[in-house]
C-alpha positions as CSV (number, residue, x, y, z in Angstrom):
1,M,0.0,0.0,0.0
2,I,2.8,2.4,0.8
3,F,4.4,1.8,-2.6
4,E,1.1,2.4,-4.3
5,L,0.6,5.7,-2.4
6,N,4.1,6.8,-3.4
7,T,3.8,5.7,-7.1
8,I,2.2,8.9,-8.3
9,P,4.7,11.2,-6.6
10,V,7.6,9.1,-7.8
11,S,6.3,9.1,-11.4
12,L,5.8,12.9,-11.2
13,G,9.3,13.2,-9.9
14,L,10.7,11.1,-12.7
15,C,8.6,13.1,-15.2
16,F,10.2,16.3,-13.9
17,V,13.7,14.8,-14.2
18,A,12.9,13.7,-17.8
19,V,11.7,17.1,-19.0
20,I,14.7,18.8,-17.4
21,I,17.0,16.5,-19.2
22,L,15.2,17.1,-22.5
23,A,15.3,20.8,-21.9
24,T,19.1,20.7,-21.2
25,V,19.7,18.6,-24.4
26,G,17.6,21.1,-26.4
27,W,19.6,24.0,-24.9
28,L,22.9,22.4,-25.9
29,Y,21.5,21.9,-29.4
30,S,20.5,25.6,-29.5
31,L,24.1,26.6,-28.6
32,W,25.3,24.5,-31.5
33,V,22.9,26.0,-34.1
34,D,22.8,29.4,-32.4
35,E,19.0,29.4,-32.4
36,V,16.5,28.5,-29.6
37,S,13.5,27.7,-31.9
38,I,13.9,24.0,-31.0
39,V,12.2,24.6,-27.7
40,A,8.8,24.9,-29.4
41,P,8.6,21.4,-31.0
42,L,10.4,20.0,-27.9
43,W,7.5,21.0,-25.6
44,P,4.8,18.5,-26.9
45,I,7.5,15.8,-26.9
46,M,8.1,16.5,-23.2
47,V,4.3,16.0,-22.5
48,L,4.4,12.8,-24.5
49,V,7.4,11.5,-22.6
50,C,5.7,12.2,-19.3
51,T,2.6,10.4,-20.4
52,L,4.6,7.4,-21.3
53,I,6.3,7.5,-17.9
54,F,2.9,7.6,-16.2
55,T,1.7,4.7,-18.3
56,N,4.6,2.6,-17.4
57,F,4.5,3.4,-13.6
58,S,0.7,3.0,-13.4
59,G,0.5,-0.2,-15.4
60,A,-2.7,1.1,-17.0
61,D,-4.0,-0.9,-19.9
62,G,-7.3,-1.5,-21.7
63,P,-9.3,0.7,-24.1
64,L,-9.2,3.8,-21.9
65,S,-5.5,3.8,-21.6
66,L,-4.9,3.0,-25.2
67,A,-7.3,5.8,-26.3
68,L,-5.6,8.3,-24.1
69,Q,-2.1,7.3,-25.2
70,A,-3.2,7.5,-28.9
71,M,-4.6,10.9,-28.4
72,V,-1.5,12.3,-26.7
73,T,0.8,10.7,-29.2
74,L,-1.1,12.0,-32.2
75,W,-1.4,15.5,-30.8
76,A,2.3,15.6,-29.7
77,L,3.8,14.3,-33.0
78,R,1.6,16.4,-35.2
79,M,2.4,19.5,-33.3
80,A,6.2,18.8,-33.1
81,I,6.4,18.1,-36.8
82,F,4.4,21.2,-37.7
83,L,6.6,23.4,-35.5
84,L,9.8,22.0,-36.9
85,V,8.6,22.6,-40.5
86,R,7.2,26.0,-39.6
87,D,10.5,27.2,-38.0
88,H,12.4,26.0,-41.1
89,Y,10.7,28.7,-43.1
90,R,11.1,31.6,-40.8
91,P,13.8,33.2,-38.6
92,E,14.0,32.8,-34.8
93,Q,10.8,34.1,-33.1
94,R,10.8,37.8,-32.5
95,Q,10.6,37.6,-28.7
96,Y,13.8,35.5,-28.6
97,R,15.6,37.9,-31.0
98,L,14.6,40.8,-28.7
99,M,15.8,38.8,-25.7
100,R,19.2,38.3,-27.4
101,M,19.6,42.0,-27.9
102,E,18.6,42.7,-24.3
103,L,20.8,40.1,-22.6
104,S,23.6,40.4,-25.1
105,S,26.4,37.9,-24.3
106,S,24.6,36.5,-21.2
107,F,21.7,35.2,-23.5
108,Y,23.3,31.8,-24.0
109,R,23.6,31.2,-20.3
110,K,20.3,32.7,-19.3
111,S,18.3,31.1,-22.1
112,L,18.6,27.7,-20.2
113,P,16.5,28.8,-17.2
114,K,14.4,31.5,-18.9
115,I,13.4,29.6,-22.0
116,F,14.2,25.9,-21.8
117,Y,13.5,25.2,-18.1
118,G,10.5,27.4,-18.3
119,H,9.1,25.3,-21.1
120,A,10.0,22.1,-19.1
121,L,8.1,23.3,-16.1
122,S,5.0,24.2,-18.1
123,A,5.1,20.8,-19.8
124,W,5.4,19.1,-16.4
125,I,2.4,21.0,-15.0
126,A,0.3,20.3,-18.1
127,S,1.1,16.6,-17.8
128,V,-0.6,16.3,-14.4
129,I,-3.9,15.3,-15.9
130,F,-2.4,12.3,-17.5
131,A,-1.0,11.0,-14.3
132,I,-4.4,11.4,-12.7
133,L,-6.1,9.6,-15.5
134,L,-3.7,6.7,-16.0
135,F,-3.5,5.9,-12.3
136,D,-7.2,6.0,-12.0
137,I,-7.6,3.7,-15.0
138,A,-5.0,1.3,-13.5
139,A,-6.9,1.2,-10.2
140,G,-10.0,0.0,-12.1
141,N,-12.1,3.0,-10.9
142,T,-13.2,4.0,-14.3
143,Q,-14.8,2.1,-17.2
144,W,-15.5,3.2,-20.7
145,A,-18.6,5.4,-20.8
146,A,-20.5,7.7,-23.1
147,I,-18.6,10.7,-21.8
148,H,-15.3,9.1,-22.9
149,T,-16.7,8.7,-26.4
150,F,-17.9,12.4,-26.4
151,A,-14.4,13.5,-25.2
152,L,-12.8,11.5,-28.0
153,G,-15.0,13.1,-30.5
154,A,-14.2,16.6,-29.1
155,F,-10.5,15.8,-29.3
156,T,-10.9,14.9,-32.9
157,V,-12.7,18.1,-33.7
158,G,-10.0,20.1,-31.9
159,L,-7.2,18.3,-33.7
160,I,-8.8,18.9,-37.1
161,I,-9.4,22.6,-36.4
162,Q,-5.8,23.0,-35.2
163,S,-4.4,21.1,-38.2
164,I,-6.3,23.2,-40.7
165,A,-5.4,26.5,-38.9
166,D,-1.7,25.5,-38.8
167,Y,-1.6,24.4,-42.4
168,Q,-3.2,27.7,-43.5
169,L,-0.7,29.6,-41.4
170,L,2.2,27.6,-42.8
171,C,1.2,28.3,-46.4
172,F,0.9,32.0,-45.6
173,S,4.2,32.1,-43.8
174,R,6.0,30.5,-46.7
175,N,4.7,33.2,-49.0
176,V,4.7,36.1,-46.6
177,Q,7.5,37.9,-48.4
178,K,5.3,37.9,-51.5
179,V,1.9,38.7,-50.0
180,S,2.9,40.4,-46.7
181,G,0.2,41.7,-44.3
182,T,-2.0,39.7,-42.1
183,L,-3.6,36.3,-42.7
184,E,-7.4,36.9,-42.9
185,K,-8.5,33.9,-44.9
186,G,-9.8,30.4,-43.9
187,L,-10.2,29.9,-40.2
188,W,-8.2,33.1,-39.6
189,K,-11.1,35.0,-41.0
190,Y,-13.2,34.0,-38.0
191,S,-10.6,34.0,-35.2
192,R,-7.3,35.8,-34.6
193,H,-6.0,32.7,-32.9
194,P,-7.8,29.6,-34.2
195,N,-4.8,27.4,-33.4
196,Y,-4.8,28.5,-29.8
197,F,-8.6,28.0,-29.6
198,A,-8.1,24.5,-30.9
199,E,-5.3,23.8,-28.4
200,C,-7.7,24.8,-25.5
201,F,-10.4,22.7,-27.1
202,I,-8.1,19.7,-27.1
203,W,-7.0,20.1,-23.5
204,W,-10.6,20.6,-22.3
205,S,-11.6,17.4,-24.2
206,W,-9.0,15.6,-21.9
207,G,-10.6,17.4,-19.0
208,I,-14.0,15.9,-20.0
209,F,-12.2,12.5,-20.4
210,A,-11.2,12.9,-16.8
211,I,-14.6,13.7,-15.3
212,P,-15.5,10.1,-14.4
213,S,-12.3,9.9,-12.3
214,G,-13.9,12.4,-9.9
215,N,-10.6,14.0,-9.2
216,I,-10.9,17.8,-9.2
217,L,-7.1,18.2,-9.7
218,A,-7.5,17.1,-13.2
219,V,-8.8,20.5,-14.1
220,I,-5.3,22.0,-13.4
221,S,-4.0,21.1,-16.8
222,P,-6.8,22.5,-19.1
223,V,-7.0,25.7,-16.9
224,F,-3.3,26.1,-17.1
225,I,-3.2,25.6,-20.9
226,T,-6.1,28.1,-21.4
227,Y,-4.2,30.6,-19.3
228,L,-1.1,30.2,-21.4
229,M,-3.0,30.6,-24.6
230,V,-5.1,33.6,-23.6
231,K,-2.7,35.5,-21.3
232,V,0.7,34.5,-22.6
233,K,0.6,33.4,-26.2
234,A,-2.2,35.8,-27.3
235,A,-1.6,38.5,-24.7
236,Q,-2.8,42.0,-25.3
237,D,0.7,43.5,-25.3
238,I,1.7,41.0,-28.0
239,E,-1.2,42.0,-30.2
240,D,-0.5,45.7,-29.6
241,E,3.2,45.1,-30.6
242,I,2.1,43.3,-33.8
243,A,-0.3,46.2,-34.6
244,S,2.5,48.7,-34.1
245,R,4.5,46.9,-36.9
246,R,1.5,46.0,-39.1
247,P,-1.1,48.7,-39.5
248,D,-3.6,46.3,-41.1
249,Y,-3.5,44.2,-37.9
250,K,-5.3,47.1,-36.1
251,K,-8.3,46.6,-38.4
252,Y,-8.0,42.9,-38.0
253,I,-8.3,43.2,-34.2
254,Q,-11.4,45.4,-34.6
255,T,-13.2,43.1,-37.0
256,T,-12.2,39.5,-36.0
257,S,-13.1,37.5,-32.9
258,F,-10.2,37.1,-30.4
259,M,-10.1,33.4,-30.1
260,V,-13.5,31.6,-30.4
261,P,-14.3,31.4,-34.2
262,W,-17.1,33.8,-35.0
263,R,-18.4,35.8,-37.9
264,S,-16.7,39.1,-38.8
265,K,-17.8,42.2,-36.9
266,L,-18.3,44.0,-40.1
């Protein structure tokens, strides 16, 4: 019984060690190529590694465990591949370039805790829901129910929306030197951040998947991701900064829904 009680803390500890190792390796790679963009595709891989650790420690099996592992794997690999391809066609992200100028020679040293370990910590926090789910499944407390089917369907919708939004953004980014301006077609006509909306949608689908477990702590992950998408990734100051560089973005803000896809305001 003592071992069982300690299994979740131990697996969370091992997960933390794993993401720190991955972050350190990613940082060393960034020193070699002199670019920190690798941290973006590394993030979903960190979440996936944590999920695999939880699966191994919990001993969870059966359809619920397989469905969850399949969802996380599909989400993580799709996102990692997209971000790798996306970053191949564009320079290092603007906030990192600004950080380089601000920190000057200390950037290489400080990028480890500020960028890579920061991403590692966020991946660890986001992964909590999978520890809760997999250990609950392993304990036999949850059986497949209609709500799991609903959650699986919601995940599929979110992944499709995100894939379409990312593909449209990738196509636009590859031609941005020719067309310039702001992407206002496809899903981006109805939302300024359809990819972030889809990310929240996916994580809340996992939150729904966790409802039968009855563990309120499972809400930590979707709430945390929603906060990151709304207050960090799509923060007001970021949009204001974009608008200061691209005059057409000011009109885009006025006419297009912030995150939830909706019809144009004009």
